[in-house]
Backbone as numpy.savetxt, mean C-alpha at the origin, in Angstrom:
# Nx Ny Nz CAx CAy CAz Cx Cy Cz
4.12 -21.03 23.96 4.01 -19.72 24.59 2.92 -18.92 23.89
2.12 -18.21 24.67 0.97 -17.51 24.12 1.34 -16.18 23.47
2.49 -15.61 23.81 2.79 -14.25 23.39 3.24 -14.17 21.92
3.89 -15.22 21.42 4.45 -15.14 20.07 3.40 -14.89 18.99
2.24 -15.60 18.97 1.26 -15.33 17.92 0.68 -13.93 17.99
0.76 -13.29 19.15 0.19 -11.96 19.31 1.02 -10.92 18.58
2.33 -11.12 18.49 3.21 -10.11 17.94 2.88 -9.77 16.48
2.67 -10.74 15.58 2.29 -10.37 14.22 0.97 -9.59 14.16
0.03 -9.94 15.04 -1.25 -9.22 15.08 -1.03 -7.77 15.48
-0.19 -7.56 16.50 0.13 -6.20 16.92 0.85 -5.44 15.82
1.72 -6.14 15.10 2.44 -5.51 13.99 1.47 -5.07 12.90
0.49 -5.91 12.59 -0.52 -5.57 11.58 -1.34 -4.36 12.04
-1.79 -4.38 13.30 -2.60 -3.28 13.82 -1.82 -1.97 13.76
-0.54 -2.01 14.16 0.30 -0.81 14.10 0.42 -0.29 12.68
0.65 -1.20 11.74 0.80 -0.81 10.34 -0.47 -0.17 9.81
-1.62 -0.76 10.09 -2.88 -0.25 9.54 -3.18 1.16 10.03
-2.99 1.39 11.32 -3.28 2.71 11.88 -2.33 3.76 11.30
-1.04 3.44 11.25 -0.07 4.40 10.74 -0.26 4.64 9.24
-0.56 3.58 8.48 -0.78 3.77 7.05 -2.05 4.58 6.79
-3.07 4.37 7.58 -4.29 5.18 7.43 -3.97 6.65 7.69
-3.17 6.91 8.73 -2.81 8.30 9.04 -1.96 8.91 7.94
-1.21 8.06 7.20 -0.36 8.59 6.13 -1.19 9.24 5.03
-2.34 8.65 4.68 -3.19 9.26 3.66 -3.62 10.65 4.08
-3.93 10.82 5.36 -4.35 12.11 5.88 -3.17 13.09 5.88
-2.01 12.62 6.32 -0.83 13.49 6.37 -0.42 13.96 4.97
-0.47 13.06 3.99 -0.12 13.43 2.62 -1.07 14.49 2.10
-2.34 14.29 2.35 -3.35 15.25 1.90 -3.12 16.62 2.55
-2.79 16.62 3.82 -2.54 17.87 4.55 -1.30 18.58 4.01
-0.25 17.82 3.70 1.02 18.41 3.27 1.02 18.83 1.81
-0.03 18.47 1.06 -0.07 18.79 -0.36 -0.04 20.30 -0.62
-0.46 21.10 0.37 -0.45 22.55 0.20 0.96 23.13 0.28
1.88 22.43 0.93 3.23 22.96 1.16 4.32 22.22 0.39
4.06 20.97 0.01 5.09 20.17 -0.66 4.51 19.50 -1.91
5.24 19.58 -3.00 4.85 18.86 -4.21 5.26 17.40 -4.08
4.83 16.58 -5.03 4.96 15.13 -4.88 6.42 14.66 -4.75
7.31 15.17 -5.59 8.70 14.73 -5.55 9.42 15.07 -4.25
9.43 16.34 -3.86 10.07 16.69 -2.59 9.45 15.99 -1.38
8.15 15.80 -1.40 7.49 15.10 -0.29 7.96 13.65 -0.21
8.12 13.01 -1.37 8.61 11.64 -1.40 10.03 11.55 -0.86
10.91 12.44 -1.32 12.29 12.43 -0.86 12.37 12.65 0.64
11.60 13.61 1.15 11.63 13.89 2.59 11.14 12.69 3.39
10.03 12.10 2.96 9.46 10.97 3.70 10.42 9.79 3.73
10.95 9.40 2.57 11.81 8.23 2.52 13.17 8.53 3.14
13.67 9.75 2.95 14.94 10.11 3.54 14.90 10.10 5.07
13.84 10.66 5.64 13.69 10.65 7.10 13.58 9.22 7.60
12.84 8.38 6.87 12.70 6.97 7.27 14.04 6.26 7.24
14.85 6.52 6.20 16.16 5.87 6.09 17.06 6.27 7.25
17.04 7.56 7.60 17.86 8.03 8.72 17.37 7.42 10.03
16.05 7.38 10.21 15.48 6.85 11.45 15.81 5.37 11.64
15.90 4.64 10.53 16.14 3.20 10.61 17.61 2.82 10.68
18.50 3.76 10.38 19.92 3.43 10.28 20.46 2.81 11.57
20.22 3.50 12.69 20.76 3.01 13.96 20.17 1.65 14.31
18.86 1.51 14.17 18.21 0.25 14.50 18.70 -0.87 13.60
18.86 -0.58 12.30 19.30 -1.61 11.36 20.71 -2.08 11.67
21.61 -1.15 11.98 22.99 -1.52 12.26 23.12 -2.26 13.59
22.20 -2.02 14.51 22.21 -2.78 15.76 21.91 -4.24 15.52
21.21 -4.55 14.44 20.91 -5.94 14.08 22.06 -6.57 13.28
23.18 -5.87 13.15 24.30 -6.39 12.38 24.27 -5.89 10.95
25.35 -6.10 10.24 25.41 -5.67 8.84 24.64 -6.65 7.96
23.72 -6.14 7.14 23.01 -7.04 6.22 23.95 -7.54 5.15
23.80 -8.79 4.78 24.66 -9.39 3.76 23.80 -10.08 2.69
23.08 -9.29 1.90 22.26 -9.90 0.84 23.13 -10.52 -0.25
22.60 -11.56 -0.87 23.26 -12.13 -2.03 23.02 -11.21 -3.23
23.69 -11.51 -4.34 23.51 -10.68 -5.53 22.06 -10.68 -5.99
21.42 -11.84 -5.96 20.01 -11.90 -6.38 19.12 -11.12 -5.40
19.42 -11.21 -4.12 18.64 -10.47 -3.14 18.82 -8.96 -3.31
20.04 -8.54 -3.66 20.28 -7.13 -3.92 19.41 -6.64 -5.08
19.26 -7.47 -6.10 18.41 -7.09 -7.23 16.98 -6.88 -6.77
16.46 -7.81 -5.97 15.09 -7.70 -5.47 14.93 -6.47 -4.59
15.89 -6.24 -3.69 15.81 -5.08 -2.80 15.85 -3.78 -3.59
16.68 -3.75 -4.63 16.76 -2.55 -5.47 15.44 -2.28 -6.18
14.85 -3.34 -6.73 13.55 -3.17 -7.41 12.50 -2.70 -6.42
12.47 -3.27 -5.23 11.51 -2.85 -4.20 11.75 -1.38 -3.83
13.03 -1.00 -3.68 13.34 0.38 -3.33 12.84 1.36 -4.38
13.00 0.99 -5.66 12.56 1.88 -6.73 11.04 1.89 -6.86
10.44 0.68 -6.82 8.98 0.59 -7.02 8.20 1.08 -5.81
8.48 0.48 -4.63 7.64 0.71 -3.46 8.01 2.00 -2.72
9.30 2.30 -2.69 9.72 3.45 -1.90 10.00 4.69 -2.73
9.82 4.60 -4.03 9.99 5.77 -4.88 8.74 5.98 -5.74
8.52 5.10 -6.72 7.39 5.29 -7.63 6.06 5.25 -6.89
5.90 4.29 -5.97 4.66 4.18 -5.19 4.32 5.51 -4.53
5.31 6.09 -3.81 5.05 7.32 -3.07 4.88 8.52 -4.00
5.65 8.56 -5.08 5.47 9.66 -6.03 4.06 9.67 -6.61
3.60 8.48 -7.03 2.26 8.39 -7.61 1.18 8.71 -6.58
1.33 8.18 -5.37 0.33 8.42 -4.34 0.30 9.89 -3.92
1.48 10.49 -3.75 1.52 11.89 -3.34 0.87 12.81 -4.38
1.13 12.55 -5.65 0.51 13.36 -6.69 -0.97 13.03 -6.82
-1.31 11.75 -6.69 -2.71 11.36 -6.79 -3.58 12.03 -5.74
-3.04 12.17 -4.53 -3.82 12.78 -3.45 -3.96 14.29 -3.58
-3.30 14.87 -4.57 -3.56 16.29 -4.87 -4.96 16.43 -5.46
-5.42 15.39 -6.17 -6.68 15.46 -6.89 -7.77 14.57 -6.33
-7.46 13.66 -5.42 -8.49 12.86 -4.77 -8.31 12.96 -3.27
-9.42 12.83 -2.54 -9.34 12.95 -1.09 -8.71 11.71 -0.47
-8.36 11.80 0.81 -7.63 10.74 1.49 -8.41 9.43 1.52
-9.72 9.51 1.82 -10.53 8.29 1.90 -10.64 7.59 0.56
-10.82 8.36 -0.51 -10.91 7.77 -1.84 -9.59 7.11 -2.24
-8.48 7.79 -1.95 -7.17 7.20 -2.27 -6.98 5.88 -1.53
-7.38 5.84 -0.26 -7.24 4.61 0.52 -8.08 3.49 -0.07
-9.29 3.82 -0.55 -10.14 2.80 -1.15 -9.55 2.28 -2.45
-8.96 3.18 -3.25 -8.38 2.76 -4.51 -7.21 1.79 -4.30
-6.47 1.99 -3.24 -5.33 1.11 -2.96 -5.79 -0.31 -2.63
-7.06 -0.49 -2.31 -7.53 -1.81 -1.90 -7.80 -2.76 -3.06
-7.48 -2.34 -4.29 -7.51 -3.30 -5.39 -6.23 -4.12 -5.42
-5.29 -3.80 -4.54 -4.01 -4.50 -4.53 -4.15 -6.02 -4.38
-5.02 -6.52 -3.49 -5.14 -7.98 -3.41 -5.55 -8.64 -4.72
-6.37 -7.95 -5.51 -6.73 -8.50 -6.82 -5.50 -8.56 -7.72
-4.70 -7.50 -7.70 -3.50 -7.47 -8.51 -2.51 -8.54 -8.07
-2.44 -8.76 -6.76 -1.57 -9.82 -6.25 -2.02 -11.17 -6.80
-3.34 -11.38 -6.89 -3.87 -12.63 -7.43 -3.46 -12.81 -8.89
-3.52 -11.72 -9.66 -3.12 -11.79 -11.07 -1.64 -12.12 -11.19
-0.82 -11.46 -10.37 0.62 -11.72 -10.41 0.92 -13.16 -9.99
0.14 -13.68 -9.06 0.34 -15.07 -8.65 0.06 -16.02 -9.80
-0.95 -15.69 -10.61 -1.24 -16.50 -11.79 -0.09 -16.43 -12.80
0.46 -15.23 -12.95 1.50 -15.02 -13.96 2.85 -15.61 -13.55
3.19 -15.49 -12.27 4.56 -15.82 -11.86 4.66 -17.01 -10.90
3.55 -17.40 -10.30 3.61 -18.49 -9.33 2.91 -19.75 -9.83
2.47 -19.75 -11.08 1.89 -20.95 -11.67 0.46 -21.23 -11.26
-0.21 -20.27 -10.62 -1.61 -20.48 -10.27 -2.47 -20.26 -11.52
-3.71 -20.73 -11.48 -4.54 -20.65 -12.68 -5.70 -19.68 -12.46
-6.17 -19.13 -13.58 -7.36 -18.29 -13.53 -8.57 -19.16 -13.21
-9.42 -18.65 -12.34 -10.67 -19.32 -12.01 -11.82 -18.37 -12.29
-13.02 -18.91 -12.35 -14.19 -18.06 -12.59 -14.33 -16.98 -11.52
-14.17 -17.31 -10.22 -14.25 -16.24 -9.21 -13.20 -15.15 -9.42
-12.00 -15.52 -9.85 -10.95 -14.53 -10.07 -11.33 -13.58 -11.20
-11.80 -14.12 -12.31 -12.17 -13.29 -13.46 -13.34 -12.37 -13.11
-14.39 -12.93 -12.49 -15.55 -12.12 -12.11 -15.14 -11.04 -11.11
-14.32 -11.43 -10.14 -13.89 -10.47 -9.13 -13.08 -9.33 -9.73
-12.23 -9.64 -10.70 -11.45 -8.59 -11.36 -12.36 -7.59 -12.06
-13.37 -8.09 -12.76 -14.29 -7.21 -13.47 -15.03 -6.31 -12.49
-15.55 -6.89 -11.42 -16.30 -6.11 -10.42 -15.40 -5.08 -9.74
-14.19 -5.50 -9.35 -13.27 -4.60 -8.65 -12.89 -3.41 -9.51
-12.55 -3.66 -10.76 -12.14 -2.55 -11.60 -13.31 -1.69 -12.05
-14.52 -2.24 -12.05 -15.71 -1.41 -12.24 -15.84 -0.43 -11.08
-15.54 -0.92 -9.88 -15.57 -0.03 -8.72 -14.52 1.05 -8.81
-13.31 0.68 -9.27 -12.25 1.68 -9.43 -12.66 2.75 -10.43
-13.25 2.32 -11.55 -13.70 3.28 -12.56 -14.77 4.21 -12.00
-15.66 3.66 -11.18 -16.72 4.47 -10.58 -16.14 5.52 -9.63
-15.13 5.12 -8.85 -14.47 6.08 -7.97 -13.81 7.18 -8.79
-13.14 6.78 -9.85 -12.43 7.76 -10.66 -13.35 8.76 -11.34
-14.57 8.33 -11.64 -15.52 9.21 -12.32 -16.49 9.91 -11.36
-16.29 9.72 -10.07 -17.27 10.22 -9.10 -17.12 11.70 -8.80
-16.02 12.32 -9.24 -15.78 13.71 -8.87 -15.18 13.78 -7.48
-14.97 14.99 -7.01 -14.31 15.16 -5.71 -15.07 16.14 -4.84
-16.40 15.94 -4.76 -17.21 16.76 -3.87 -17.17 18.22 -4.29
-16.93 19.11 -3.34 -16.91 20.54 -3.58 -15.49 21.09 -3.65
-14.52 20.23 -3.93 -13.13 20.67 -3.89 -12.74 21.51 -5.09
-13.56 21.51 -6.15 -13.23 22.28 -7.33 -12.33 21.56 -8.30
-11.99 20.31 -8.03 -11.15 19.53 -8.94 -12.04 18.98 -10.06
-11.65 19.20 -11.32 -12.49 18.71 -12.41 -12.35 17.20 -12.56
-13.29 16.63 -13.31 -13.36 15.17 -13.40 -12.14 14.58 -14.08
-11.52 15.33 -15.01 -10.33 14.83 -15.68 -9.18 14.64 -14.71
-8.94 15.63 -13.87 -7.87 15.50 -12.89 -8.21 14.47 -11.83
-9.50 14.36 -11.50 -9.93 13.35 -10.55 -9.63 11.95 -11.09
-9.90 11.76 -12.38 -9.62 10.46 -13.00 -8.12 10.19 -13.04
-7.34 11.22 -13.35 -5.89 11.05 -13.38 -5.36 10.72 -11.98
-5.91 11.39 -10.96 -5.51 11.09 -9.58 -5.84 9.65 -9.21
-7.02 9.19 -9.65 -7.41 7.81 -9.38 -6.45 6.83 -10.07
-6.07 7.13 -11.31 -5.14 6.27 -12.04 -3.78 6.22 -11.35
-3.33 7.34 -10.82 -2.06 7.36 -10.10 -2.13 6.50 -8.84
-3.28 6.52 -8.18 -3.45 5.66 -7.00 -3.40 4.18 -7.41
-3.95 3.88 -8.59 -3.88 2.50 -9.08 -2.44 2.13 -9.41
-1.65 3.08 -9.93 -0.22 2.83 -10.15 0.44 2.46 -8.82
0.09 3.17 -7.77 0.62 2.83 -6.44 0.23 1.42 -6.04
-1.02 1.05 -6.34 -1.47 -0.30 -6.00 -0.68 -1.36 -6.75
-0.35 -1.08 -8.02 0.42 -2.04 -8.82 1.82 -2.20 -8.24
2.49 -1.09 -7.96 3.86 -1.18 -7.44 3.88 -1.84 -6.07
2.85 -1.59 -5.26 2.74 -2.26 -3.97 2.62 -3.77 -4.15
1.78 -4.19 -5.09 1.52 -5.61 -5.30 2.78 -6.35 -5.76
3.48 -5.76 -6.72 4.72 -6.37 -7.21 5.74 -6.47 -6.09
5.87 -5.39 -5.32 6.86 -5.36 -4.25 6.54 -6.37 -3.15
5.25 -6.55 -2.87 4.84 -7.51 -1.85 5.29 -8.92 -2.21
5.08 -9.30 -3.47 5.47 -10.63 -3.92 6.99 -10.79 -3.90
7.71 -9.72 -4.23 9.16 -9.80 -4.24 9.75 -9.80 -2.83
9.05 -9.18 -1.89 9.59 -9.08 -0.54 9.48 -10.38 0.24
8.44 -11.14 0.01 8.17 -12.35 0.79 9.36 -13.31 0.83
9.98 -13.67 -0.30 11.13 -14.61 -0.23 12.33 -14.03 0.50
12.50 -12.72 0.46 13.65 -12.10 1.12 13.62 -12.29 2.63
12.41 -12.37 3.19 12.26 -12.44 4.64 12.71 -13.77 5.21
12.98 -14.73 4.35 13.49 -16.01 4.82 14.91 -15.87 5.37
15.71 -15.01 4.75 17.12 -14.89 5.11 17.49 -13.54 5.73
16.70 -12.51 5.46 17.02 -11.16 5.91 15.96 -10.66 6.89
16.36 -9.77 7.79 15.42 -9.24 8.77 14.54 -8.17 8.14
13.37 -7.97 8.74 12.44 -6.94 8.25 13.07 -5.56 8.30
13.84 -5.29 9.36 14.49 -3.99 9.52 15.50 -3.75 8.41
16.31 -4.75 8.11 17.34 -4.59 7.09 16.72 -4.37 5.71
15.69 -5.12 5.37 15.05 -4.97 4.06 14.44 -3.59 3.93
13.71 -3.15 4.95 13.07 -1.84 4.90 14.11 -0.73 4.83
15.17 -0.84 5.61 16.21 0.19 5.63 16.90 0.30 4.27
17.33 -0.83 3.72 18.02 -0.80 2.43 17.10 -0.27 1.32
15.84 -0.67 1.34 14.90 -0.19 0.33 14.67 1.31 0.47
14.61 1.80 1.70 14.46 3.24 1.94 15.66 4.00 1.40
16.85 3.49 1.64 18.07 4.15 1.16 18.06 4.21 -0.36
17.72 3.09 -1.00 17.69 3.06 -2.46 16.62 4.00 -3.00
15.44 4.00 -2.37 14.39 4.92 -2.79 14.80 6.37 -2.65
15.52 6.68 -1.57 15.98 8.05 -1.34 16.97 8.48 -2.43
17.86 7.56 -2.79 18.86 7.89 -3.82 18.18 8.21 -5.14
17.15 7.44 -5.51 16.46 7.69 -6.78 15.71 9.02 -6.78
15.39 9.53 -5.58 14.64 10.79 -5.48 15.53 12.00 -5.21
16.85 11.82 -5.20 17.76 12.93 -4.94 17.61 14.12 -5.90
17.21 13.91 -7.16 16.99 15.08 -8.03 15.97 16.08 -7.46
15.12 15.65 -6.54 14.14 16.57 -5.96 14.70 17.36 -4.77
15.97 17.16 -4.42 16.55 17.79 -3.24 16.49 19.32 -3.30
16.85 19.99 -4.42 16.75 21.46 -4.44 15.33 21.96 -4.20
14.34 21.29 -4.81 12.94 21.69 -4.61 12.52 21.47 -3.17
12.98 20.37 -2.57 12.65 20.10 -1.17 13.19 21.19 -0.27
14.42 21.62 -0.50 15.02 22.67 0.31 14.21 23.96 0.20
13.82 24.30 -1.03 13.05 25.54 -1.23 11.68 25.46 -0.58
10.99 24.34 -0.74 9.65 24.20 -0.19 9.68 24.10 1.33
10.68 23.40 1.87 10.80 23.29 3.33 11.10 24.64 3.95
11.84 25.49 3.25 12.17 26.81 3.78 10.93 27.68 3.91
9.95 27.47 3.04 8.73 28.27 3.07 7.61 27.63 3.89
7.76 26.37 4.25 6.68 25.65 4.94 6.62 26.06 6.41
5.41 26.09 6.99 5.28 26.40 8.42 5.84 25.26 9.28
6.14 25.57 10.53 6.72 24.58 11.43 5.80 23.37 11.61
4.49 23.60 11.61 3.54 22.49 11.79 3.66 21.48 10.65
3.88 21.97 9.43 4.02 21.06 8.29 5.33 20.28 8.37
6.37 20.93 8.87 7.65 20.21 9.04 7.50 19.10 10.07
6.73 19.34 11.11 6.48 18.30 12.11 5.68 17.15 11.51
4.68 17.48 10.68 3.92 16.44 9.99 4.84 15.62 9.08
5.81 16.31 8.46 6.75 15.63 7.58 7.59 14.62 8.35
8.07 15.03 9.51 8.85 14.12 10.35 7.99 12.95 10.79
6.74 13.23 11.18 5.83 12.16 11.57 5.65 11.16 10.42
5.45 11.68 9.21 5.22 10.83 8.05 6.42 9.93 7.78
7.62 10.46 7.96 8.81 9.67 7.70 9.08 8.62 8.76
8.81 8.96 10.04 9.15 8.06 11.14 8.08 6.99 11.36
6.82 7.41 11.47 5.78 6.46 11.89 5.15 5.68 10.73
4.47 6.33 9.75 3.89 5.53 8.67 4.91 4.89 7.74
6.19 5.34 7.79 7.18 4.79 6.88 8.17 3.90 7.61
9.05 4.49 8.43 10.09 3.69 9.09 9.49 2.59 9.96
8.53 2.94 10.79 7.95 1.96 11.70 6.96 1.04 10.98
6.02 1.63 10.25 4.93 0.83 9.67 5.42 -0.13 8.60
6.35 0.30 7.74 6.85 -0.62 6.71 7.66 -1.75 7.34
8.32 -1.46 8.46 9.08 -2.51 9.15 8.14 -3.50 9.83
7.12 -3.00 10.52 6.18 -3.91 11.18 5.40 -4.72 10.14
5.14 -4.13 8.98 4.46 -4.85 7.92 5.33 -6.00 7.40
6.62 -5.71 7.21 7.55 -6.75 6.77 7.66 -7.85 7.82
7.67 -7.46 9.10 7.72 -8.45 10.18 6.48 -9.35 10.13
5.30 -8.74 9.95 4.07 -9.52 9.86 4.09 -10.44 8.64
4.66 -9.95 7.53 4.72 -10.75 6.31 5.61 -11.98 6.51
6.61 -11.87 7.38 7.47 -13.01 7.68 6.67 -14.13 8.34
5.64 -13.77 9.13 4.90 -14.75 9.93 3.52 -15.08 9.35
3.15 -14.44 8.23 1.84 -14.67 7.64 2.01 -14.86 6.14
1.00 -15.44 5.50 1.03 -15.52 4.05 0.71 -14.15 3.47
1.17 -13.91 2.24 0.94 -12.62 1.61 -0.55 -12.34 1.42
-1.31 -13.38 1.05 -2.74 -13.18 0.80 -3.50 -12.86 2.08
-3.19 -13.56 3.17 -3.89 -13.30 4.42 -3.52 -11.93 4.98
-2.29 -11.51 4.77 -1.90 -10.18 5.23 -2.56 -9.10 4.38
-2.68 -9.36 3.08 -3.30 -8.38 2.20 -4.74 -8.09 2.58
-5.44 -9.12 3.05 -6.84 -8.93 3.44 -6.98 -7.89 4.55
-5.99 -7.82 5.45 -6.09 -6.90 6.58 -6.13 -5.44 6.14
-5.59 -5.13 4.96 -5.57 -3.73 4.53 -6.96 -3.20 4.19
-7.96 -4.10 4.14 -9.32 -3.63 3.92 -9.78 -2.70 5.04
-9.11 -2.77 6.19 -9.48 -1.91 7.32 -8.92 -0.50 7.18
-7.99 -0.29 6.25 -7.38 1.03 6.12 -8.37 2.11 5.67
-9.22 1.87 4.63 -10.12 2.94 4.20 -11.06 3.47 5.30
-11.77 2.61 6.07 -12.63 3.20 7.10 -11.86 3.99 8.15
-10.65 3.51 8.52 -9.84 4.25 9.48 -9.43 5.60 8.87
-9.05 5.58 7.60 -8.64 6.81 6.91 -9.79 7.80 6.83
-10.98 7.31 6.49 -12.14 8.20 6.36 -12.45 8.88 7.68
-12.38 8.13 8.79 -12.62 8.73 10.11 -11.56 9.78 10.42
-10.29 9.44 10.16 -9.21 10.39 10.43 -9.33 11.64 9.56
-9.67 11.45 8.27 -9.81 12.59 7.36 -10.95 13.50 7.80
-12.02 12.90 8.32 -13.14 13.70 8.80 -12.73 14.52 10.03
-11.97 13.90 10.93 -11.55 14.57 12.17 -10.50 15.65 11.91
-9.47 15.32 11.11 -8.34 16.23 10.94 -8.47 17.17 9.75
-9.17 16.73 8.70 -9.26 17.53 7.48 -10.66 18.03 7.18
-11.65 17.45 7.84 -13.03 17.84 7.59 -13.52 17.46 6.22
-12.98 16.38 5.63 -13.39 15.97 4.30 -13.85 14.52 4.29
-14.77 14.24 3.39 -15.23 12.87 3.18 -15.31 12.62 1.68
-15.17 11.38 1.23 -15.30 11.09 -0.20 -16.73 11.35 -0.67
-16.92 11.65 -1.97 -18.28 11.78 -2.49 -19.04 10.47 -2.34
-20.36 10.57 -2.27 -21.20 9.40 -2.01 -20.97 8.29 -3.03
-20.85 8.66 -4.30 -20.66 7.65 -5.34 -19.36 6.89 -5.13
-18.35 7.57 -4.54 -17.07 6.90 -4.30 -17.23 5.77 -3.30
-18.15 5.93 -2.34 -18.40 4.84 -1.39 -18.92 3.61 -2.14
-19.83 3.84 -3.11 -20.36 2.73 -3.89 -19.24 2.07 -4.68
-18.38 2.88 -5.30 -17.25 2.33 -6.04 -16.30 1.57 -5.14
-16.04 2.11 -3.95 -15.17 1.42 -3.00 -15.76 0.09 -2.57
-17.09 0.09 -2.34 -17.75 -1.16 -1.96 -17.66 -2.18 -3.08
-17.85 -1.72 -4.33 -17.73 -2.64 -5.48 -16.32 -3.23 -5.57
-15.31 -2.38 -5.34 -13.94 -2.86 -5.40 -13.69 -3.93 -4.35
-14.19 -3.70 -3.15 -13.99 -4.67 -2.08 -14.78 -5.95 -2.33
-15.99 -5.80 -2.90 -16.78 -6.99 -3.24 -16.04 -7.80 -4.30
-15.47 -7.11 -5.28 -14.71 -7.81 -6.31 -13.54 -8.58 -5.73
-12.82 -7.95 -4.79 -11.71 -8.63 -4.14 -12.21 -9.84 -3.37
-13.34 -9.68 -2.67 -13.90 -10.80 -1.90 -14.28 -11.96 -2.82
-14.80 -11.65 -4.01 -15.17 -12.71 -4.96 -13.94 -13.49 -5.38
-12.83 -12.79 -5.60 -11.62 -13.50 -6.03 -11.10 -14.44 -4.96
-11.49 -14.23 -3.71 -11.03 -15.08 -2.62 -11.84 -16.37 -2.51
-12.96 -16.44 -3.25 -13.81 -17.63 -3.17 -13.17 -18.76 -3.96
-13.21 -19.95 -3.41 -12.69 -21.12 -4.11 -13.73 -21.63 -5.07
-13.34 -21.99 -6.29 -14.32 -22.52 -7.24 -14.90 -23.83 -6.74
-16.17 -24.00 -7.02 -16.83 -25.22 -6.57 -16.23 -26.42 -7.27
-15.87 -27.40 -6.49 -15.26 -28.61 -7.07 -16.34 -29.52 -7.62
-16.07 -30.06 -8.83 -17.03 -30.95 -9.47 -16.82 -32.36 -8.94
-17.91 -33.10 -8.70 -17.76 -34.47 -8.23 -17.11 -35.33 -9.30
-16.24 -36.20 -8.91 -15.59 -37.10 -9.86 -16.56 -38.19 -10.29
-16.20 -38.86 -11.38 -17.07 -39.93 -11.89 -17.19 -41.06 -10.88
-16.06 -41.40 -10.21 -16.10 -42.48 -9.23 -17.00 -42.12 -8.06
-16.92 -40.85 -7.68 -17.75 -40.43 -6.55 -19.21 -40.49 -6.92
-19.54 -40.18 -8.19 -20.94 -40.20 -8.61 -21.50 -41.61 -8.61
-20.61 -42.59 -8.81 -21.09 -43.97 -8.87 -21.31 -44.56 -7.47
-20.74 -43.94 -6.46 -20.86 -44.49 -5.12 -22.30 -44.35 -4.62
-22.83 -45.34 -3.93 -24.20 -45.23 -3.43 -24.28 -44.20 -2.34
-25.41 -43.53 -2.26 -25.62 -42.55 -1.20 -25.71 -43.25 0.12
-25.22 -42.62 1.19 -25.31 -43.26 2.51 -26.74 -43.45 2.92
-27.01 -44.58 3.56 -28.38 -44.91 3.96 -28.81 -44.06 5.15
C-alpha cells in the first residue's frame, strides 16, 4: 500500500513546522511569562490535551524499567529542556536558539559511542570540533540591537545547548520504548511527569497569567496543544518508523522555518555572525555523518587489476 510510508513523512513535516513556531511563541511570551511558569503552563496544557486521546488507546502498562525511562524523559525533555530553552530565549532570538539546538545530532553521535558501543572516527572528532566552534561563535555574536550584553547572550546560548543535551539523551531513551508502547502514551505520561516536577511554579503561573493579556493566553494554549501535545506525539510516531539518526537530520529544517516565522511575527533576525556560526554547526554535523574511508585489505591489494 502506498499510503503507509507517507504517514511518517507527514508526521515529520507536522513536527518541524510546529516546533519552529514554538521558538517564535516562546520568544513572544517572554514578556508576560518567566521560564518556570511558562514551562508548567505548556506541559500542563499538553498533558490535559492528550489525556482523552491517550485513554482512548487503552491504559498504558509500562514495565518497571520502562517507567524509569519514561520518568527520566519526563524530567529531562519535558521539564529541564523547556526550562532551559524558555530562559535561553530571553537572551537570544528565536532563530539563533533554533540553530543552537541543531548540535543535537552531534551529541546523539557521542552518546551512541558511549552507550551503544560505536567507535569514534576521524569524521566524528572533526565534526564535533567544527560544530562546537559554530556554537561558540553564535554565543559570542551578540544579539543585534536588542540591548542584551554579550555575557547574557553567552549564558542564553549555553542554556540552549543544555536543551540540546537533554533532547539528545531523551531521544536515545525513547526509541526502545516505542517497540511496546504507543507514541501517544509515552508523550502523555512524560508530559504528566514533567508537569508534576514543575508544580512549584504554579503560584507564579497564576500571578503572571492574571496579568497577561488575552492574546498571550491564546498563544500559551497554542504552545501547549500544537508544538507540544501534537508535535511531540507525531515526532514519537515518526521515531517508531525511522531510525533516530535519520529523523535527527530532518530537524536541520527547523532553523530556516523559525527565522522566516520570527521575521514575519516578531520582526527579528539573528545577527549576521550567528548565521556563520549556525552554518559551521551544521557543517560539523554533516561531517560527523560521513563514513570513514575504508582501507583496502592486504588480500585485495594483491589481486590483479581488471584488464
